[in-house]
C-alpha positions in Angstrom: -13.4 12.9 22.1 -9.8 14.1 21.8 -8.6 15.7 18.5 -6.7 13.5 16.1 -4.3 14.3 13.3 -3.6 11.8 10.5 -0.8 11.5 8.0 -0.9 9.9 4.5 2.2 8.1 3.1 2.3 6.7 -0.4 3.9 3.3 -1.1 4.2 1.1 -4.1 4.1 -2.7 -3.8 4.4 -5.5 -6.3 3.7 -9.2 -6.6 4.1 -11.7 -9.4 0.8 -13.3 -8.4 -2.0 -10.8 -8.2 -3.2 -7.3 -7.3 -4.6 -8.7 -4.0 -1.2 -10.1 -3.2 0.5 -6.8 -3.9 -1.9 -5.0 -1.6 -1.2 -7.5 1.2 2.6 -7.3 0.7 2.4 -3.5 0.8 0.2 -3.5 3.9 2.3 -6.0 5.8 5.5 -4.0 5.0 3.8 -0.8 6.1 2.8 -2.3 9.5 6.5 -2.9 10.2 7.4 0.8 10.4 4.1 2.7 10.8 1.9 2.6 13.9 -1.8 3.6 14.1 -2.8 2.6 10.6 -6.5 3.4 10.1 -6.9 2.7 6.4 -5.6 2.3 2.9 -6.6 3.9 -0.4 -5.6 2.2 -3.6 -4.6 5.0 -6.0 -3.4 3.0 -9.1 -3.1 -0.5 -10.5 -0.3 -1.3 -13.0 1.0 -4.4 -14.7 4.6 -5.0 -15.8 5.0 -6.9 -19.0 8.1 -8.6 -20.5 8.2 -10.7 -23.6 4.3 -10.4 -24.0 3.8 -11.9 -20.5 2.7 -10.4 -17.2 5.6 -10.3 -14.8 4.3 -8.2 -12.0 1.1 -6.7 -10.6 1.8 -3.3 -9.0 -0.3 -1.1 -6.8 0.3 2.4 -5.6 -1.5 3.0 -2.3 -1.9 5.7 0.4 -1.5 4.5 3.9 -3.4 6.6 6.4 -2.2 6.6 10.1 -2.8 8.7 13.2 0.1 10.8 14.5 1.1 10.1 18.0 1.0 12.8 20.7 
């Protein structure tokens, strides 16, 4: 099996609907510029609040991908 080297990039994504939606939005955006994604690690969940109402669900995630030769 050949050697592989991976890189981790951190991104933050948000959605007005849910944490699940924020994760999907972040992942879909990452796939537009990163190739060889092998996994995600959710590092943090946050909620933005305005006028005592939830306005956005935010996730900070690490995107793991294999570097090309």
